[in-house]
C-alpha positions, 0 to 999 in steps of 0.5 A: 500500500502506497500513499500517492496524493493528498488533496485539500480544499477549505482545510485551514489556510488551504482554501483553494483546491490543493494537491500534494503529490507523494512520490517515492523517496524524499519529498521536502516541504519548505516555507517561512514560519506561519505559512501553513506547512504544518497544516499539510501534516495535520491534514494527513493526520485528520483524514486518517481519523484524528478525533481530538481538536486539541491535537489539531491545534483548535478548540473545536473540530470546526476550527479546521475549516477555513475561517476567512480573511479580510479578502476571503469569506469563511467556508462552511465545508472542509475536505481532505482526500488521500489517494492510496495505491492498492495494487498489492491488495492489502486493504480490508476485504470490503475494499480490496477489489480496487487498485486505488482507494480514495479515503475522503473526510469531509466536515460541515460547520456545525454538523460534524464530519463523515468518511468515505472510501471510494465514495462509499460512506463508512464509519470512522472506526473502519478508516482507523482500522484500515490505517492501523492495519498498515502501520499508520494512522492519526496516532502513528509514530510515523507522523513525527510532528514538531516536538514529537522527538521531545515527547519521546525523550520526556515520555515515561517508559510505559508511554514509549511502549506505543512505539513497539506496538506500532512496530509490532503492528498490533495497534489494530489488535488493540482496537479489536481487543478494546471493542471485544472488552466493551462487548464483554462488559456489556454482555456481563452487565446484560447477564447481571440484569437478566439474573435480576429480571429472572429473580424478580419474575420468580418472586412475581410468580410466587405473588401471582399464585397467592393472588390466584387463591385470593381471586377464588375467594373473591368470586365466592363472596361476589356470588353471595353478594349478588344473591343478597342484592337480588333479595333486597331489590325484590323487597324494594320493588314490592314497597314501590308498588304500594307507594304508587297505589297511595299516590294515585288515590291522593291525586283523584281527591285533589282533582275534585277540589279544583273543579269546585273552586273553578266555578266560584272564580268564574262568578266573581270575575263576571261581577268585577267586569261590570264594576270596572265598565263605569270607571273610565267615564268618571276618570275622564271627567276627573282628569278634565277638571284637573286639567282646567285647574292646571291651565289656570295655575300655569297662566298665573305663574306666567304673569308672575314671571312676566312681572319679574322680567319687566323689572329686570329690563328696566334695571338693564336699560338704566345701566346701559344709559350710564355706560353710553354716557361714559363712552361718549365722554371718552371718544370726545377726548380721543378726538381732541388728542388726535388733532394735537398729535397731527399738529406736532408731527407736521412741525417735525417733518418741516424741520427734517426736510430743511436739514436734508437739503445740505446733506449731499454736499457735505458727504461729497466733501468728506469722501474727497478728504478720505481719498487723499488721506488713503493715498498718503497712507498707501505710499508710506506703507510701501516705503515701510515694507521696502525698508523692513525687507532690506533690514530683515535680510541683513539681520538674517545674514548676520544671525546665520553667521552667528549661528555658524560661529556658535555651532563651530564653538560647540563642536570644538568644545564637544570634540575637546571633551570627547578627546579628554574622555577617550584619553581617560578611557585609554588610561583606564583600559590600560590599567584594567588590562594590567590588573586582569585575573589569570584565565588559567585559574578559571580553567582549573575551576571548570575541571573541578566542577566537571569532576563533581558532575561526573560523581553526581551522575554516578550517584543518580544512576545508582539511585535510579536503579534502586528505584527501578528495582523497587517499582516492580515490587510495588506493581506486583503488590498493587496487582496482588491487592487488585486481584484480592479486591476483585476476588472479594468483590466477585464473592460479595456480589455473588453473596449479595445476589444470592441473599436478595434472591433467597429473600425474595419470598420471605414476605409470603403468607405461607413460607414453603417447606424448602425454606425450612430444610437444610440439605448437605452440599451435593444432595440438593438435586436428590431432595428436589427429585424426591419431593418435587413440587411438595417442597413448595407446600407450606407447613402452616395448617391454615394454608389450603395445601400444607404439610401435616405432621404424622408419627413415623411408621412402626413397621416400615420396610427397610430401604434396599441394600446399597441405598443411603437414607436421605434423612441422614443428609437433610435436617428439616421439620417433623412434618417431613420426617415420614416422607424423608424416611422412605427416600434412599440415595444411590450412587448413580443411574445404574444402581438406581435402576438395579434397586428399583425393583426391590422398593416397598410401597411408598419408597423412592430412590434418588441420585445426587444428580436428580434421577428418581425411581419410585416404587410404582415404576415412575422414573425421572431422568437425571439432569433436569434442574428444578426450582426447588433444587436450584433454591437449595443449591443457592442456599448452600452456595450462600453459606459457602460464600460467607466462609469464603468472604472471611478468607478473602477479607484476610487475604485482602488485609495481607495484600494491603499491608504488602502494598503499603510496605512496597509503597514505602520502599518506592517512596524512599527510593524515589526520594533518594533518586530526587535527591541524586537528580537534584545533586546532578542538576546542582553539579551541572549548574556549577559546571555551567557557571564555571564554564560561563565564568571562564568564557566570560574572562576570556571574552572580557580579555579579548574585548578589552584589548580590542576596545583599547585599540579602538579607543586609540584610533578614536583619539587620533580621529578626534584630534583631527576633527578638533583642528578642522573645527577650530579653523572653521570657527576662525573663518566664521568669526571673520565673516561676522565682523565684515557684516554692516551694523543692523541698527541703522536700518532698524532706526529708518524702519521705526521712523517710517512706521511712526509717520505711517501711524500718524497718517493712518490716524488722519485717515481714520478721522476722515472715515469717521466723519464720512460715516457720521454724515451717512448715518445722520442722513439715513436717520432723517430718511427713516424718521420722515417715513415714520412721521408719514405713518404716524400722520396717517394713523392719527387721521384714522383715529380722529375720523373713527372717534367722530363716528363713534360719538354719533353712534353713542348718541343714537343708542342713548335715544333708543334706550330712553324710548324703551324705558318709557314703554316698560313703565306702564306694564306692571299695572296691566299685569296686576289686573290680569292676576286678579281675574285669574284668581277667581277662575282658579277657585271655581275650577278647584270645586269642580275637580273635587266633585269629579274626584269623589264620584271616581273614589266611590266606583273604585271602592266597589271594584276593590271589594269585588277584586278582594273576593276574587283574589280569595277565590283564586288563592283557594283555587291555586292551593287546590291546584298545587295540591293536585300538582303535588299529588300528580308529582307524587304519582310521577315520582313513584312511576319514575322511581319504578323506572329507576328501580327497573333500570337498577335491577336490570343493571345489577341483576340483569333481569326484570323486577318480576324475576328478582324472586327467582334470581334470589333463589327464594321459594314461592311459599317462603315469607319475605325476610326483613329489609334491615336483615338483608341490608345488614347481611349485604353490608357484611359480605361487602365489607368482607370483600372490600377488606380483601383489598385489590384482587387480580382476577387475571392472576392465574392467566398472568402466572402461566404467561410469566412461567413461559417468559421465565423459561424463555429468559432462562434460554436467553441466559444460557446463550448469553453465558456462552457468548461471554465465554466466547468473548473471553476466549477471543480476548485471551487469544488477542492478548496472546497474539499481541504479546507474541508479536510484541516480544518478536518486534522488541528483538527486531527493534532493539537490533535495529536501534543498536545498529542505527545508534552506532551509525548516527553517532559514529560509534558508541553503544545502546540498547532497549529494555522492557521494565516495570512489569513482567507482562510485555503488554504492560511493561515500559520501554527504557532506553540506555545509551553510551555515546562515544567516549561516555559511559552507559546511562539512561536517555534522560541523562544525555545532552540535548543533541544526544537525546535528539539523535537517540530518539531519532535512532529509535524512530527509524528502528521502528520504521525498519521493523514495520515500515509504514506507507509514509513517514512525515518528519516535521522539522526534526533536524532543527536541533542538529548541527551540520554533521549530524544533519548529514548523517540524518539525511544519509539514514533517511535516504538508505531507509527510503531505498531499502523499503517502501516508505515515502518520506515527507520532510518539513525543514528549514535546513539548507543541507536537508533541502539539498538532499531531498528528491523534490521540493514543495514550497508553501507560500502565503502571497495573500495573507491567511491563504496558503499556496503550494509550488513544487520543484523536482530537484532530480529533473533539475540536476538532469537538465543542468547536467545536459546543459 
């Protein structure tokens, strides 16, 4: 099987479809840090079934999908496909017909991933087993990622064993064994649950048998209750018929009383009609008289109201006249004010027009004066600007020259200061070099520190060997404790299950005989075969079926010769003594068949395995277990278990003491080892410090000499620079002295500036005069417009005041006319009131006469209605009595109907048939109802006291027995399956152990050879430690590089540890070559020479076997040695791209050129 191509799409930074061709030999992958090289390794691991997001450098598996960049949106799908050459037909049987396999893993964000092989959906386990069977996979040591070498170095020996398992090719066996162990645990759990279910169902069966007996009692009571109810219902029907006859007689009597009262009510109704006929005429006359009186009263009230209204109108007119007089005075005053205001406005307008005549001439003169002043200011301003620029240029030249002088002075001073500092530093360095300590002393200190480190390492090795020797003893003690705990737990679980199973029937009302006898171990089947179901019968004589104690026979026939009395092996109650005395035990079936002919009546022979021969010829074959026999065996087994538990507790305590002692020994060894390692670290730190001090002294001496030379050269350069700076300073000073004095220019500028200020003041005065004339002219124009508006307003007010004066005079005249008309109205109103009072008195007397006549007619009608009401009341009472009687008849009929329905419901017969249903003879007197009800209550209470009764108990018991039989069959099948699984696991362990031991020898040989090759000498070997079982042991590495003693891997230097770990990895490859090997920057800690050896070794392994190498590297030598080179770039931020170069073809082309 060969990996030929890796295809990525949407995986991490490879957002676009990318193909990585995997060809024979070495394929190099290079690129800057962070460009996505390791994503290719992770893609390979992911497609081979990696399930840990953390090992994929993510928090969630969805993190492997491209997450988007500033220019690229995130993807929802990620896919990696691996193409495999299967022409050697090493794939699983389901896919081995294809020459090429395409394993694809696709993940959708939020929905998980799926696996396909050649487009067919498969399980993740199928993919993992496919690669595990070919020495590869997500966790394969062939995928050497960054830090993997360090993990091997720092790993515990038990963790390093995984390399041997990969070399032995048993990772697939581990997976299968794990699946088998899971199935075994599930089967054992199912067996325990099945045993619990069978026990519970057996308990339920005993309960159902008890319920069946209760059901029979319940049916008997129900039949007696039914007969008592029939008697009671018959008595109730007879009582109902008498009640119905009485109700019908009462109804006939009430019907006669109703007819008599109906005649009296008819006569009184006719009389009331006659009296009521004359009432409307009298009521109309009384109403007409009352209406006439009311009209006169209303007319009088209207006159009173009119009198009040006239008075109010007179007061209102007087008030209006007063208001009109006030308004007239106010309007006349307003007219006078308007005339005065118009005169004042006319005078002001004349003054403003006179002033407006000269304003244009004054403004023109002001503008001319302003123009002359502005021309003078502009001329002075231009002259000032010219002088200012001329003066500023001269000052700038002088300031620049002064700055040059200052700069040269500062530079010369700084150079002089630096020259003095350099000279002082030269003197100090010369004194320091003269006083520096000898480097030879530091070399001696380094040698002493290295000797102390070597002594500490020897002590550490001895402590580690002591610890290694103590740990297996602790492991053996722990294993012994676990074995003892497991054995006790099994015994305890079995004891608990048997105790619960045997106590399931402890609550029965009548305990069976089987719980009262004790039988010797091995004779349970014999007793069960002899007594059979009789063992389930109780001893309590209150039970329907029970054992009754009888005295033994005085002249009983002896058992046949060769038969052992079963009574000697059984201890039980006296009630079973007679039965046991007639039972004998024989050795086997042949003896039983031979002795059966000599049995006396009542005697039985049984064998220990369950065979039985009765005196009448009945024979039962051995081997058929019975419930009683099983229960007897379980009781004996429970007693044995309790004894074994005591022994197990003792063994457990001894194992715990041994483990505590081993732990103390390991802890003491570990403490000694830690102290030794601390001493090694301290000594190593001392060596490092001594070496650092020696190197520092040497570096300091060289640095001081070099620094002194540099200081001398610096002094020479500074002297030259100082001389040049002084010459430039002298030249700048001469130039500064030659420049003119800038004060003359500044004085001329100040004179021009003062003259300009005076002209500007004159210009401002001219401008203010013009502005003042303009404002005054504008103000006059605005005032004239306002005066024009005020004149119009006051004219309008004057005209309005004259009109309102005329209107007020007209209103005053109209009010005086209305007041004169109202003064004559009160006398006319008083005359009309007196006339109305006389007419009102006459109308009141007419209304009183009509009212008296109406009252007499109404009294006669009321008397008649009273008599009618009394008659109607009597009729209503009679009708009510008739209704009650009728209701009583209806109720009796309804009761009869209800009684008929209840009888049909309870007894399923007609009321006339209740006597027959109660089994009462025709000539027998009826019993008393109270007696029947008392008997019925007693029977009902007795039935209710039984509580809930399962009437289907017999059917359910039969069904349950069938289910128990089915479950027993399933239990036997499950026990067989557990045995097969255990056998399979043992076979897998045996095969894995054999292959691991064989692989260890091969890997050890390869490791020794590769170690010598990589180091150019030395020696090394592997050892299985910490356990006798290779499947549980750890892998320890012992190495001795050239010139050093043999020691464990952890005590080697960093580079030696890396080469040793690589030797182990390549030894595994040579033992069980994988289709592909990925080396991710494993050459980083190696120097040039070791990188060359590393590349030589990889080339040899690639030529020897079928392994194809993917090497991710930054080392130039490794890049030069690979067969082809792929570059991973990130032209676009966050998006990786793949480019390739075939170095072999490039060399061929170069040679051809």
